[in-house]
Each structure stands twice: as C-alpha cells, then as structure tokens.
C-alpha positions in Angstrom: 7.9 14.3 13.2 4.8 12.4 14.3 5.0 8.6 14.7 3.6 6.8 11.7 2.4 3.9 13.9 -1.3 3.7 14.1 -2.8 3.6 17.6 -6.5 3.0 18.3 -7.2 6.7 18.6 -6.3 6.7 14.9 -5.1 10.3 14.5 -3.9 9.1 11.1 -7.5 8.8 9.9 -8.7 12.3 10.9 -10.1 13.4 7.6 -10.0 17.0 8.8 -6.2 16.7 8.8 -5.1 15.6 5.3 -1.3 15.3 4.8 -0.3 15.2 8.4 3.4 15.2 9.2 3.1 11.4 9.4 2.2 11.1 5.7 5.2 13.1 4.6 7.4 10.0 5.1 5.7 8.5 2.1 6.9 11.2 -0.3 10.3 11.8 -1.8 12.1 15.1 -1.6 11.0 16.0 -5.2 7.3 15.5 -4.3 5.2 18.7 -4.1 3.6 17.1 -1.0 7.0 16.8 0.8 7.9 20.4 -0.2 4.6 21.7 1.1 4.9 19.9 4.4 8.6 20.2 5.3 12.0 19.0 4.2 12.2 15.2 4.7 15.0 12.7 4.8 16.0 11.1 1.5 13.3 8.7 0.3 13.7 5.2 1.6 11.3 2.8 -0.1 11.9 -0.1 2.2 11.3 2.1 5.2 8.1 3.6 3.6 6.7 0.2 2.9 7.3 -1.0 6.4 5.8 2.1 7.9 2.7 1.9 5.7 2.2 -1.8 6.7 2.6 -0.9 10.4 -0.4 1.5 10.2 -2.6 -1.6 9.7 -5.3 0.5 8.1 -4.4 -0.2 4.5 -5.3 1.9 1.4 -8.7 2.7 3.0 -6.7 4.5 5.7 -4.9 6.6 3.1 -8.2 7.6 1.5 -9.9 8.3 4.9 -6.9 10.6 5.7 -7.9 12.8 2.7 -4.9 12.4 0.5 -5.0 13.7 -3.0 -1.6 12.3 -4.2 -0.8 8.6 -4.0 2.4 7.7 -2.0 5.3 6.7 -4.3 5.3 3.1 -3.0 2.2 2.8 -5.1 3.5 4.4 -8.3 4.4 1.7 -10.9 7.3 1.9 -13.2 6.9 3.4 -16.7 6.9 0.1 -18.5 4.0 -1.1 -16.4 2.0 2.1 -16.9 2.6 1.9 -20.6 1.3 -1.7 -20.6 -1.9 -0.5 -19.0 -2.7 1.4 -22.2 -2.3 -1.6 -24.3 -5.6 -3.2 -25.1 -7.7 -4.8 -27.9 -8.2 -2.6 -30.9 -11.4 -0.4 -30.5 -14.4 -2.2 -32.1 -12.6 -5.6 -32.1 -12.5 -6.3 -28.4 -14.0 -9.7 -27.8 -15.8 -10.7 -24.6 -14.9 -13.7 -22.5 -17.4 -16.6 -23.2 -20.6 -16.9 -21.1 -21.8 -20.4 -20.3 -25.4 -21.1 -19.3 -25.2 -24.0 -16.8 -28.9 -24.6 -17.1 -28.3 -25.8 -20.7 -26.7 -29.0 -19.2 -30.2 -30.4 -19.0 -30.7 -30.0 -22.7 -27.3 -30.8 -24.1 -24.5 -31.7 -21.7 -22.1 -32.3 -24.5 -22.6 -28.7 -25.9 -21.9 -27.2 -22.5 -18.8 -29.4 -22.0 -17.5 -28.2 -25.4 -18.2 -24.5 -24.5 -16.2 -24.8 -21.3 -13.5 -26.8 -22.9 -13.1 -24.2 -25.6 -12.9 -21.4 -23.1 -10.5 -23.2 -20.8 -8.2 -24.1 -23.6 -8.0 -20.6 -25.1 -8.7 -17.5 -23.0 -8.7 -19.4 -19.7 -11.7 -17.3 -18.5 -15.4 -17.6 -18.8 -18.6 -16.5 -17.0 -21.4 -18.7 -15.8 -25.0 -17.9 -15.5 -28.0 -19.9 -14.2 -25.6 -21.5 -11.6 -28.3 -21.9 -9.0 -26.8 -19.4 -6.4 -29.7 -17.3 -5.1 -29.5 -13.7 -6.3 -30.0 -12.4 -2.7 -27.0 -14.3 -1.5 -24.8 -12.8 -4.3 -25.9 -9.3 -3.1 -25.4 -10.0 0.6 -22.0 -11.5 0.1 -20.7 -8.4 -1.7 -22.4 -6.1 0.8 -20.9 -8.0 3.7 -17.3 -7.8 2.4 -17.8 -4.1 1.7 -19.2 -3.6 5.2 -16.1 -5.2 6.7 -13.7 -2.8 4.8 -15.8 0.2 5.6 -16.0 -0.4 9.3 -14.2 2.1 11.6 -10.4 1.3 11.4 -10.3 0.1 15.0 -12.6 -2.8 13.9 -10.2 -3.8 11.1 -6.8 -3.4 12.9 -7.1 -6.4 15.2 -7.2 -8.8 12.2 -4.4 -7.1 10.2 -1.6 -9.7 10.0 0.8 -11.2 7.4 1.5 -14.6 9.0 0.8 -17.3 6.4 -1.6 -19.9 7.7 -3.8 -17.8 9.9 -7.5 -18.4 9.7 -8.4 -14.8 9.0 -6.2 -12.0 8.0 -6.7 -8.4 6.7 -3.8 -7.0 4.7 -3.0 -4.6 2.0 -1.1 -6.4 -0.8 -0.1 -10.0 -0.2 3.2 -9.2 -2.0 3.8 -5.8 -0.5 7.4 -6.5 0.5 8.3 -8.4 -2.7 6.7 -6.2 -5.3 8.3 -3.4 -7.2 5.3 -1.2 -6.5 2.2 -1.7 -4.3 -1.3 -2.0 -5.7 -4.3 0.2 -4.7 -6.4 -2.4 -2.7 -7.0 -4.0 0.6 -8.0 -7.7 1.3 -9.6 -9.8 3.9 -8.6 -13.5 3.5 -10.5 -16.4 5.2 -9.3 -20.0 5.1 -12.4 -22.1 4.4 -10.9 -25.6 4.1 -9.5 -28.2 4.7 -8.8 -26.6 8.1 -11.3 -23.9 8.3 -10.9 -20.8 10.4 -12.9 -20.9 13.6 -16.1 -19.1 12.9 -15.5 -16.9 15.9 -12.4 -15.5 14.1 -14.4 -14.3 11.1 -15.6 -10.7 11.7 -19.2 -10.7 12.7 -20.1 -8.1 10.1 -19.5 -10.7 7.3 -19.5 -14.1 9.1 -22.9 -15.5 8.2 -22.8 -14.5 4.5 -19.3 -15.7 3.7 -20.0 -19.1 5.3 -23.2 -19.5 3.3 -21.4 -18.4 0.1 -18.7 -21.0 0.6 -21.3 -23.8 0.6 -22.6 -22.6 -2.7 -19.0 -22.3 -4.2 -18.4 -26.0 -3.3 -21.6 -27.0 -5.1 -20.8 -24.9 -8.2 -17.1 -25.9 -8.3 -17.9 -29.6 -8.2 -20.2 -29.2 -11.2 -17.6 -27.2 -13.0 -14.8 -29.7 -12.3 -17.1 -32.5 -13.7 -17.6 -30.6 -17.0 -13.9 -29.7 -17.2 -12.9 -33.3 -16.6 -15.2 -34.4 -19.4 -13.7 -31.8 -21.6 -10.3 -33.5 -21.1 -11.8 -36.8 -22.2 -11.7 -38.2 -18.7 -14.5 -39.4 -16.5 -16.7 -36.8 -15.0 -15.3 -37.5 -11.5 -11.6 -37.6 -12.3 -10.8 -34.1 -11.1 -13.1 -34.2 -8.1 -11.6 -37.5 -7.0 -8.3 -35.6 -6.7 -9.9 -33.2 -4.1 -9.3 -30.1 -6.2 -12.0 -28.2 -4.4 -11.2 -29.3 -0.9 -8.6 -26.7 -0.2 -10.3 -23.3 -0.3 -9.3 -19.7 0.5 -11.7 -16.9 0.2 -10.5 -13.3 -0.4 -12.6 -10.2 -0.3 -10.8 -7.4 -2.2 -11.7 -3.8 -1.7 -10.6 -1.2 -4.3 -11.4 2.3 -3.0 -11.3 5.4 -5.2 -7.8 6.2 -6.3 -6.9 9.9 -6.8 -4.3 9.1 -9.4 -5.5 5.9 -11.2 -3.1 6.4 -14.1 -0.1 5.9 -11.9 -0.9 2.6 -10.2 -3.0 -0.6 -10.5 -5.7 -2.3 -8.4 -4.1 -5.7 -8.9 -0.9 -6.3 -10.9 -0.9 -8.7 -13.9 -0.6 -12.3 -12.7 -2.0 -15.8 -13.1 -3.7 -17.5 -10.2 -1.7 -20.5 -8.8 -4.4 -23.0 -8.0 -6.9 -25.2 -9.8 -9.9 -22.9 -10.4 -10.9 -19.5 -9.1 -14.6 -18.6 -8.6 -15.1 -14.8 -8.6 -18.1 -12.7 -7.7 -17.6 -9.1 -8.8 -19.8 -6.1 -8.4 -21.0 -3.7 -11.1 -18.0 -1.3 -11.0 -15.7 -3.2 -13.4 -12.0 -3.0 -13.8 -11.0 -6.7 -14.3 -9.1 -7.3 -17.5 -7.7 -10.5 -19.0 -4.9 -10.8 -21.6 -5.9 -12.5 -24.9 -4.4 -12.8 -28.3 -6.3 -9.6 -29.3 -4.8 -7.7 -26.3 -6.2 -6.9 -22.9 -10.0 -7.0 -22.7 -12.5 -6.0 -20.0 -14.4 -8.7 -18.2 -17.7 -6.9 -18.2 -19.8 -7.4 -15.1 -22.9 -9.3 -15.7 -25.8 -9.3 -13.2 -25.7 -12.6 -11.2 -22.8 -14.1 -13.2 -19.8 -15.8 -11.7 -16.4 -15.3 -13.3 -14.4 -18.6 -13.6 -10.7 -18.8 -14.4 -8.1 -21.5 -14.9 -5.2 -21.5 -12.5 -1.6 -22.5 -13.0 -2.1 -25.9 -11.2 -4.9 -26.9 -13.6 -2.8 -25.9 -16.6 0.0 -28.1 -15.3 -2.0 -31.3 -14.5 -3.9 -30.9 -17.8 -0.5 -30.9 -19.5 -1.5 -27.5 -21.0 -4.8 -28.7 -22.5 -6.2 -25.9 -20.3 -4.5 -22.5 -20.0 -4.2 -20.1 -17.1 -4.2 -16.5 -18.2 -2.7 -13.2 -17.1 -5.3 -10.9 -15.6 -5.2 -7.6 -13.7 -7.5 -5.0 -12.1 -7.2 -1.3 -13.0 -7.0 1.2 -10.2 -10.5 2.4 -9.4 -11.4 5.9 -10.7 -15.0 5.7 -9.5 -16.2 7.5 -6.4 -17.8 4.2 -5.4 -15.5 1.5 -4.0 -15.2 -1.7 -6.1 -15.6 -5.1 -4.3 -14.9 -8.6 -5.4 -15.0 -12.0 -3.6 -12.8 -14.7 -5.0 -12.5 -18.3 -3.8 -9.3 -20.2 -4.8 -9.8 -23.9 -5.2 -6.8 -26.1 -4.5 -6.0 -29.7 -3.5 -6.4 -30.4 0.2 -3.4 -32.8 0.5 -0.3 -30.5 0.4 2.1 -33.4 0.6 0.7 -35.3 -2.3 2.8 -35.4 -5.4 1.2 -33.9 -8.5 2.2 -33.5 -12.2 0.6 -33.8 -15.6 -2.1 -36.6 -15.5 -0.8 -39.8 -17.0 -3.9 -40.1 -19.2 -3.0 -36.8 -20.8 0.6 -37.6 -21.7 2.0 -39.8 -24.5 5.1 -40.2 -26.7 3.5 -37.7 -29.0 2.9 -35.2 -26.1 5.2 -36.0 -23.2 4.8 -34.4 -19.8 5.6 -30.7 -20.0 6.2 -30.3 -16.2 8.0 -32.1 -13.5 6.3 -33.6 -10.4 6.0 -31.6 -7.2 4.2 -31.5 -3.9 1.5 -28.9 -3.6 3.3 -27.6 -0.6 6.4 -26.9 -2.7 4.1 -25.3 -5.3 2.5 -22.9 -3.0 5.7 -22.1 -1.1 7.2 -21.1 -4.4 4.2 -18.8 -5.1 4.5 -16.9 -1.9 8.2 -16.3 -2.3 7.7 -14.0 -5.3 5.6 -11.0 -6.3 2.5 -11.3 -8.5 4.3 -11.4 -11.8 2.7 -13.4 -14.6 3.7 -17.0 -15.5 6.9 -17.4 -13.5 5.3 -20.1 -11.4 4.6 -22.5 -14.4 8.0 -21.6 -15.9 9.7 -22.7 -12.6 8.1 -26.2 -12.7 8.4 -26.7 -16.5 10.7 -29.4 -17.7 13.9 -28.1 -19.3 
C-alpha cells in the first residue's frame, strides 16, 4: 500500500488518479470504495484521522484527488444528520435583523435599541453602511480564496496545529476531538495583541488581510459602543475592557462536497469570545438557531454578519445571548469562502465575570469569575459542541 504521507511531489493530488491506494485507508471494509480498490484492514478511525492530518493538504486535497465519496471520518452520526433537516417552518422563516449604521447620525437611540434587541434575542445581526470600502470586501474574500486554491506545495509549509503560532493552515481545529470532521479548511492569522510577523502571512493574501484588520478594529469599536449603551452603561465601558484588542482572523474555505447530506461545513457551536465580525461571500450556507428553528443567514451585498460570543453573554449576565450556528456542507460547484475575526480581551490573566453594574439581589451573577486564559484553554480542550463552555462556567 502506498504511503499516505504527502511529499512535495504530491502524488496524492494527481487528479488523473482518483482513489489511489492511499485513499483506501479512509474507507471501511463495507465501503464500495474499499471493495473496488482492494481488501483493507479493519477501519481504525483514530488512525484515519491522523493519516488525513499528515497529508497537510486538507479537504481541498481530497477534492483535487477526484474523490466521489467522502471518507467516513467526515460522515456525521444519524442524530446530527437528522438535525440538519430541522428548520423553520416554510413560509415562516424569519431573517436575522439588519442594522443600518449610517442611521446613527439621525437617531443613535434607535440604532442602539435595534442592536440591543438583536443581541438579546437571536444573538446575530447584519450591518450595512459600515464604512468599509466595497472594493476591500471583494479583495479580502478573493485573497483568502486565492490562498486556499494555490498549488498544495504552497499551503503545506504553513499547515500546523500548534496553538499560539502566528499563522496556521489546518483542516478542522477540533479534528482530533470531534466525533466527525467537517468539510472545510482554514487559514488562521493572529492579528493582536501579539500579531504574526507580516512575513509569516502568505504573500497571496498578506496586504488585503492586514488592511481588513484595520477596518474590523474601527467597526468593532463602534459596535461595542452601541452594545455598551444597550446595556445601560457608558458608551466606552466595553471598549475600556479591551474587548477588541485580542483578535484572531480565520479564512474558511468550503469546497464542493460530493455528499453534502452526510456531513457539515461547520458543526453547530457558539463562538467563545466577545464579538465575531464575519464577511461571507454570495454562496450561503450559514444558519443560526432561533426559537422558530434553524434559519439561513442570507448573504447581503456589502453586509457584515455580527454575532455575540459566549464571553459577552457571560459578562453581560445574559442580557446578551450567544447563539448556536452552523454551516451546511457546500453542494455548489463554486467554493464558499468566509472571513471571520474573533474579538477577545487582550489580557489573558485578567479576571472576568458578570459586570457588577449588571448584577443585583434581584438578578445575581449567573457565572463564576475566571481568567480569560482559563476560558480559552477550556474551549480548545473540547470539540465544537454548542453551549458547553457557558455551562462549564455557570454557577451551580
């Protein structure tokens, strides 16, 4: 059997040789692929996951190889697949709120109330007229797509799982913790407080992501002001806590999936940090869970998607709510691209908890105090699995 390790001559990516012997290691004995190739050893999931990771070419490498059946490490259990079919009733599906930030000039109070309402219910909203040039939005998405669609030998050198690296390219941050992998690859770039050296950022996307980060800082500071006012606090209360000073940018790439009904693009989860600023392309696939069921976050030209993270839910003492969200596997021939920036505190040793101004005898603190380092360490020890992070820090 051929070695599954990927060398720079990348035989694994020869599209003229789909289902090489190397790929048979991904399929169990019952698989028609395994039968067609040759008898294989009993399926060992842990081994298959390790061998997939060691290729360092991600899901894009699988697609480039010409596969028509997804490896079983990506097949989700029946209960997850059944959940994918649960959505809002046809004709009743709401849309997440859209907030026009330019309206602040006419009625700041009205915009504060719109954002407060969205943050305290669905936990998601889109913003338009945010001041980011349309050309930069297009270039940022194109730059991230260009990175993922480079020849594999350009991606392999930055494929790594070590936490804390300035730049890393991986497939599934929770690959070794999850019950099933998701059909996506990611480039992650640390922007602050200790930014990746610019020379580490792949040249194909370097200039655009650095420019994009500057715009995210401006927009996020404005959003935190409005969210702070929505809590009845001064406009600068959240910004004074440095909730935008710790930033990680991720560029997700969701290639075509030959069996989208058997897997997901991103499993259901809630983001851990304060706010997430998301730029998504026109393909769609992002869904958020609401009281009416799972609803699509429809792409809007030039809009940014904003969502509340677990950390902001905790410090607001649940005045604001984080929300489960997921991305469906991409059935389109065109790859889906999104660029998210996670906004966190910069001081990882500072102790946080529900803000004193938001607690009282009538509404005591719902969560215990913790350092942000403890908070994020807990997050990376588990798979992406809903609200277990907030449950862990909740007072008994």
